[in-house]
C-alpha positions as CSV (number, residue, x, y, z in Angstrom):
1,M,-12.7,7.8,-10.9
2,I,-12.1,4.2,-9.7
3,E,-15.0,1.9,-9.4
4,Q,-16.4,1.0,-5.7
5,P,-16.2,-2.3,-4.4
6,S,-18.5,-5.1,-4.0
7,R,-17.7,-5.6,-0.4
8,H,-18.9,-8.7,-1.1
9,L,-16.7,-11.3,-3.5
10,V,-18.6,-11.6,-7.2
11,T,-20.3,-15.2,-7.1
12,V,-18.2,-16.7,-10.0
13,S,-19.9,-19.4,-11.9
14,E,-17.9,-22.1,-12.3
15,P,-16.6,-22.5,-16.1
16,A,-17.9,-25.6,-18.1
17,E,-15.0,-27.3,-18.3
18,R,-12.2,-26.7,-15.2
19,R,-9.6,-24.7,-16.4
20,R,-6.2,-24.1,-14.9
21,I,-4.5,-21.2,-13.8
22,L,-0.6,-20.9,-13.4
23,Y,0.9,-18.4,-11.2
24,V,4.8,-17.5,-11.7
25,A,6.2,-15.1,-9.2
26,N,9.8,-14.5,-9.0
27,V,9.9,-15.7,-5.2
28,A,7.4,-17.2,-3.0
29,W,7.4,-15.1,-0.1
30,F,6.4,-12.0,-1.8
31,F,3.4,-13.8,-4.4
32,A,2.2,-15.0,-0.4
33,S,1.5,-11.2,0.7
34,H,0.3,-9.9,-2.1
35,R,-1.2,-13.1,-4.6
36,L,-2.0,-15.8,-2.4
37,P,-5.6,-14.2,-1.4
38,L,-6.6,-14.3,-5.4
39,A,-5.3,-17.2,-5.9
40,L,-7.2,-18.9,-3.4
41,A,-10.0,-17.2,-4.6
42,A,-9.3,-18.1,-7.8
43,R,-9.5,-22.2,-6.8
44,A,-12.6,-21.4,-4.6
45,A,-14.4,-19.9,-8.1
46,G,-14.0,-23.3,-9.8
47,Y,-9.9,-23.0,-11.4
48,D,-7.6,-25.5,-10.8
49,V,-4.6,-23.3,-9.7
50,H,-1.1,-23.7,-9.7
51,V,2.1,-21.9,-8.5
52,A,5.9,-21.4,-9.2
53,A,8.1,-19.3,-7.7
54,G,11.6,-19.2,-6.4
55,S,11.1,-21.4,-3.2
56,E,12.3,-18.7,0.0
57,G,9.1,-18.7,2.1
58,A,7.1,-21.3,0.3
59,S,5.4,-21.9,3.6
60,A,2.0,-19.8,3.8
61,I,1.6,-21.7,-0.3
62,L,2.3,-25.2,0.2
63,E,0.1,-24.9,3.8
64,S,-2.5,-23.8,1.2
65,G,-2.8,-27.1,-0.2
66,L,-1.7,-25.2,-3.7
67,P,0.8,-27.3,-5.7
68,F,3.8,-25.4,-5.8
69,H,6.5,-25.3,-8.6
70,P,9.8,-24.2,-7.1
71,L,11.7,-22.0,-10.1
72,N,15.5,-20.9,-9.9
73,V,14.7,-17.0,-10.5
74,V,17.8,-14.9,-10.3
75,R,16.4,-11.8,-9.6
76,G,18.4,-8.2,-10.9
77,A,20.8,-8.5,-14.0
78,T,22.2,-11.7,-14.2
79,P,24.3,-13.3,-17.3
80,L,22.8,-14.0,-20.3
81,R,23.2,-17.5,-19.2
82,N,20.8,-17.7,-16.0
83,D,18.2,-16.0,-18.5
84,L,18.1,-18.5,-21.2
85,E,18.2,-21.5,-18.1
86,L,15.1,-19.9,-16.5
87,L,13.3,-19.1,-19.9
88,Q,14.1,-23.3,-21.0
89,S,12.8,-24.6,-17.5
90,L,10.0,-22.2,-18.3
91,V,9.6,-23.9,-21.4
92,R,9.3,-27.2,-19.4
93,L,7.1,-26.0,-16.8
94,Y,3.9,-24.8,-19.3
95,R,4.3,-27.8,-21.1
96,G,4.1,-30.0,-18.1
97,V,0.9,-28.2,-16.7
98,A,-0.7,-27.3,-19.2
99,P,-2.3,-24.2,-18.3
100,D,-5.3,-22.2,-19.8
101,I,-3.8,-19.2,-18.3
102,V,-0.7,-18.3,-17.0
103,H,-0.4,-15.4,-15.2
104,H,3.0,-13.8,-14.7
105,V,3.8,-11.4,-11.6
106,G,7.2,-9.6,-11.5
107,M,9.8,-8.2,-14.0
108,K,11.6,-11.7,-15.3
109,P,8.4,-13.8,-15.3
110,V,6.7,-11.7,-17.2
111,V,9.6,-10.9,-20.1
112,F,10.4,-14.0,-19.8
113,G,7.5,-16.2,-19.2
114,S,6.0,-14.6,-21.7
115,L,8.1,-15.1,-24.5
116,A,8.0,-19.0,-22.9
117,A,4.6,-18.6,-23.2
118,R,4.0,-18.0,-26.7
119,R,7.0,-21.3,-27.3
120,V,4.4,-23.9,-26.3
121,G,1.2,-21.7,-27.0
122,V,-0.7,-21.3,-23.7
123,P,-3.8,-20.2,-24.9
124,W,-3.7,-17.1,-22.4
125,V,-1.0,-14.7,-20.7
126,V,-1.8,-12.4,-18.1
127,N,1.1,-9.9,-17.1
128,A,1.0,-7.8,-13.9
129,V,3.1,-4.9,-14.4
130,S,4.0,-1.9,-12.0
131,G,6.5,-0.3,-13.6
132,M,9.8,-1.1,-15.0
133,G,10.9,-1.7,-11.3
134,T,14.5,-1.1,-10.0
135,L,15.5,-1.1,-14.2
136,A,13.3,2.3,-14.5
137,L,15.2,3.6,-11.5
138,A,18.2,2.7,-12.2
139,R,20.5,4.8,-14.0
140,G,23.9,5.5,-16.1
141,A,25.0,3.2,-19.4
142,R,24.3,0.0,-18.2
143,A,21.6,1.3,-16.9
144,R,20.1,2.2,-20.3
145,V,21.4,-0.5,-22.6
146,R,19.2,-2.5,-20.4
147,R,16.1,-1.0,-21.0
148,L,17.4,-1.3,-24.8
149,I,17.1,-4.3,-24.5
150,V,14.2,-5.2,-22.0
151,R,11.5,-3.0,-23.7
152,P,11.7,-5.1,-27.0
153,L,11.4,-8.2,-25.2
154,L,8.7,-6.9,-23.2
155,R,6.9,-6.0,-26.5
156,A,7.6,-9.6,-28.3
157,G,5.5,-11.3,-25.4
158,S,3.0,-8.8,-24.2
159,N,1.6,-6.7,-27.3
160,R,-0.1,-10.1,-29.2
161,P,-3.5,-10.8,-29.1
162,R,-4.1,-13.2,-26.6
163,C,-2.5,-11.5,-24.2
164,R,-4.0,-9.2,-21.2
165,V,-1.4,-6.7,-19.3
166,I,-2.2,-5.7,-15.8
167,F,-0.7,-1.7,-14.6
168,Q,-1.5,-0.8,-10.8
169,N,-1.9,2.9,-11.6
170,A,-2.8,4.8,-14.9
171,V,0.3,6.4,-15.1
172,D,2.8,2.9,-15.9
173,Q,-0.4,1.7,-18.3
174,A,-0.2,5.3,-19.9
175,E,3.5,5.0,-20.4
176,Y,3.6,1.0,-21.5
177,V,0.9,2.5,-24.1
178,A,3.2,5.2,-25.4
179,T,5.9,3.0,-26.0
180,G,4.5,0.5,-27.7
181,I,4.5,-2.3,-25.1
182,V,1.2,-3.0,-25.0
183,S,-1.5,-2.3,-27.1
184,P,-4.7,0.1,-25.6
185,D,-7.1,-2.8,-26.5
186,R,-4.9,-4.9,-23.9
187,A,-4.4,-2.8,-20.6
188,V,-6.0,-3.4,-17.8
189,L,-6.0,-1.1,-14.9
190,I,-6.8,-2.9,-11.1
191,P,-5.3,-0.9,-8.8
192,G,-3.1,-2.6,-6.7
193,S,-3.3,-6.2,-4.5
194,G,-5.8,-4.7,-2.5
195,V,-6.2,-4.8,1.3
196,D,-7.8,-7.3,3.6
197,L,-10.1,-4.5,5.9
198,D,-11.0,-7.4,8.7
199,E,-7.3,-8.0,9.2
200,F,-6.5,-4.6,9.0
201,R,-8.8,-2.6,11.2
202,A,-8.1,1.2,12.7
203,S,-6.9,1.3,16.3
204,P,-6.5,4.4,18.4
205,Q,-3.4,6.1,18.5
206,P,-1.3,4.5,20.4
207,D,0.7,6.2,23.9
208,G,3.9,7.2,24.2
209,L,6.5,8.6,22.3
210,P,5.5,8.6,18.7
211,V,6.8,5.6,16.5
212,V,7.1,6.7,12.2
213,L,6.9,3.3,10.5
214,L,8.6,2.8,7.4
215,P,7.3,-0.9,6.6
216,A,9.2,-2.0,3.2
217,R,11.8,-4.2,2.1
218,V,15.5,-2.0,3.7
219,I,17.0,-1.1,0.0
220,Y,17.4,2.4,-1.3
221,D,14.4,2.5,-3.8
222,K,12.2,2.8,-1.2
223,G,13.5,5.5,0.1
224,V,15.4,4.0,3.5
225,G,18.1,6.6,3.1
226,E,16.1,9.7,2.9
227,F,14.2,8.3,5.8
228,V,17.6,7.8,8.0
229,E,18.7,11.1,7.0
230,A,15.2,12.8,8.5
231,A,15.4,10.9,11.4
232,R,18.7,12.6,12.0
233,L,17.5,15.5,10.4
234,L,14.3,15.6,13.5
235,R,16.3,14.2,16.1
236,A,18.8,17.6,15.6
237,R,15.3,19.7,15.9
238,G,14.9,18.5,19.0
239,V,12.1,16.3,17.7
240,L,11.0,13.7,20.0
241,A,9.9,10.6,18.3
242,R,11.2,7.2,17.3
243,F,11.8,5.6,13.9
244,A,11.5,2.1,13.0
245,L,11.9,0.8,9.9
246,A,9.5,-3.4,10.0
247,G,10.8,-5.0,6.5
248,R,13.4,-8.1,5.4
249,L,17.0,-7.3,4.0
250,D,17.3,-7.8,0.6
251,P,20.6,-8.6,-0.7
252,D,19.2,-10.1,-3.9
253,N,18.0,-6.3,-4.6
254,A,20.6,-4.0,-6.7
255,T,19.8,-1.1,-4.2
256,G,19.3,-3.6,-1.0
257,V,20.9,-1.8,2.1
258,T,23.5,-4.4,3.5
259,R,23.5,-5.7,7.4
260,D,26.7,-3.9,7.9
261,V,24.9,-0.2,7.0
262,L,21.2,-1.1,8.9
263,D,23.7,-2.1,11.6
264,R,25.5,1.1,11.9
265,W,22.6,2.8,11.6
266,V,21.0,1.0,14.8
267,A,24.3,1.3,17.0
268,E,23.6,5.5,16.1
269,G,20.2,5.3,17.7
270,V,18.9,7.2,15.0
271,V,16.5,3.7,13.8
272,E,15.2,1.0,14.9
273,W,14.9,-2.6,12.7
274,W,11.9,-4.7,13.6
275,G,13.3,-7.3,10.8
276,E,10.3,-8.8,9.0
277,A,7.0,-7.9,11.0
278,G,5.3,-10.9,11.2
279,D,2.1,-9.2,12.7
280,M,2.1,-6.1,10.4
281,P,-1.6,-5.0,11.8
282,R,0.2,-5.0,15.4
283,A,3.2,-3.1,14.3
284,Y,0.6,-0.6,12.6
285,R,-1.2,-0.1,15.7
286,A,2.0,0.8,17.2
287,A,2.6,3.8,14.7
288,A,1.8,7.7,14.8
289,V,2.5,8.0,11.5
290,V,3.3,5.6,8.5
291,C,6.1,7.0,6.0
292,L,7.0,5.3,2.7
293,P,9.1,8.0,0.3
294,S,10.0,5.6,-2.5
295,Y,11.0,6.1,-5.3
296,R,8.3,5.1,-7.3
297,E,6.0,1.9,-7.3
298,G,2.5,0.1,-8.9
299,M,0.7,0.9,-5.9
300,P,2.5,0.1,-2.7
301,K,0.8,-2.1,-0.6
302,A,2.4,-1.3,2.7
303,L,0.2,2.5,2.6
304,L,-3.2,0.5,1.6
305,E,-2.2,-1.5,4.9
306,A,-1.4,2.0,6.6
307,A,-5.0,3.4,5.4
308,A,-7.1,0.5,6.2
309,S,-5.2,0.7,10.2
310,G,-6.3,4.2,10.8
311,R,-2.5,5.9,10.5
312,A,-1.4,9.1,8.8
313,I,0.9,8.5,5.8
314,V,3.7,10.9,4.4
315,T,4.8,9.6,0.7
316,T,6.5,11.0,-2.0
317,D,4.5,12.6,-4.7
318,T,5.5,9.8,-7.1
319,P,3.3,6.8,-9.2
320,G,1.9,4.7,-7.5
321,C,2.6,6.6,-3.9
322,R,0.5,9.6,-4.7
323,D,-2.4,7.0,-6.2
324,C,-2.6,5.8,-2.3
325,I,-3.7,8.7,-0.4
326,E,-5.5,12.1,-0.6
327,E,-3.2,15.3,0.1
328,G,-4.1,16.7,2.7
329,R,-6.7,14.8,4.0
330,T,-5.3,10.9,4.5
331,G,-1.6,12.4,4.3
332,L,0.8,14.3,3.1
333,L,3.3,14.5,0.1
334,V,6.9,15.0,-0.7
335,P,9.4,15.5,-3.7
336,A,11.7,11.9,-3.6
337,R,15.3,11.5,-3.0
338,D,14.6,15.0,-0.6
339,A,15.1,14.5,2.8
340,V,15.0,18.0,4.5
341,A,11.3,17.9,3.0
342,L,10.3,14.7,3.8
343,A,11.7,15.5,7.5
344,D,9.6,18.9,7.5
345,A,6.4,16.8,6.9
346,L,7.3,14.4,9.5
347,Q,7.5,17.3,12.2
348,V,3.6,18.9,11.0
349,L,2.7,15.7,12.0
350,L,4.2,14.4,14.2
351,A,3.8,17.7,16.3
352,D,-0.3,17.8,15.6
353,N,-1.9,14.1,17.2
354,A,-5.2,15.6,16.9
355,K,-4.4,16.4,12.4
356,R,-3.0,12.7,13.2
357,I,-6.4,11.1,14.3
358,R,-8.4,13.1,11.5
359,Y,-5.9,11.8,9.0
360,G,-6.1,8.6,10.2
361,A,-9.7,8.7,10.2
362,A,-10.4,9.3,6.4
363,G,-7.2,7.2,5.4
364,R,-9.9,4.3,6.7
365,A,-12.8,5.8,5.0
366,L,-10.7,6.0,1.7
367,A,-9.5,2.5,2.1
368,E,-13.5,1.3,2.6
369,R,-14.1,3.1,-0.4
370,Q,-11.7,2.1,-3.0
371,F,-8.6,-0.4,-1.3
372,D,-11.1,-3.4,-0.4
373,V,-8.9,-6.7,-1.8
374,R,-12.4,-7.9,-2.6
375,F,-12.1,-5.5,-5.7
376,V,-9.4,-6.5,-6.6
377,I,-10.4,-10.5,-6.5
378,D,-13.4,-9.5,-8.0
379,R,-12.0,-7.9,-11.0
380,H,-9.5,-10.1,-11.7
381,L,-11.3,-13.3,-11.7
382,A,-13.8,-11.3,-14.1
383,L,-11.1,-11.0,-16.8
384,Y,-10.2,-14.9,-15.9
385,D,-13.9,-15.5,-17.0
386,S,-13.7,-13.1,-20.2
387,L,-10.6,-14.9,-21.3
388,V,-11.8,-18.4,-21.0
389,A,-15.1,-17.8,-21.7
390,P,-16.3,-19.7,-25.2
């Protein structure tokens, strides 16, 4: 049973000394969308907060007034030289900023940031992980070799007394513990990044041709290929609906869809591409169903937002995704990598407006019970306080 949110941000007593937290992420735009509310809450609680990340999309962080330190994080598989340069830059950063807590977000910051923190002697390390990311999903001999290399590095950085590892779902936590990457007493379960229930509100089903929305980066690991194929299947069955992708292209991701392929899909008329939607609440209001056929997630923020927006959901029966819905009550689960099953589930909801409304109302209630961002913030602040307490 997941603990219920307080609905009011816990009042955290300011530490006797002003403690410093440094957040380290792959890229600024991801930090801004997933962790900026937490960083601002930590500042409000009395911590001196700094952020380091790749500089793309840093405007929101800079506008917040948080000190920002640009990093050159080359995502994906990179030559050893790049990884060593990242490690050295993190060592210099940690020596200069001198944080009491460094909070790593993303696989490369977790791996190399933990090693840098150990070398510098950062008092406390918090690692936020959601499985092994693309590394866990990749297939083939090269991927197996990379996993053999990364796991010992993760163990060296994370499995030490002054480190805590935050997991977004119980399956990832159990896998890390079972493989010895982290010991049970250093593992912390905090379900996702949460959702702002005031920003994302329930709204009536929109008029007109129903829209099925996939709100995610346009990468194959999010199930974008199966989504397009399901749209083709439903069109062939005579199902009338629009299918929309709302998310950025991610050429740095190993499974990113190229612009040429996306343009062909759009020209075919099978899907629309709304780009990176700046107003996601409006995007959800335009949707009849939200679909995320991802291969695996930690706890996808898009599905938390969809539930809070009162939208029925179709997603995969995989770790992280299935934790965001109640099967047969707020949404439907399908096997990953199965376009036919995805099309069948979408057809069920597209044919039944009353069911969409019922699922959406239950999803909003679920978000209020379990996914409030204030609950997530409370848990993080309590963790930080426990680490720096005398």
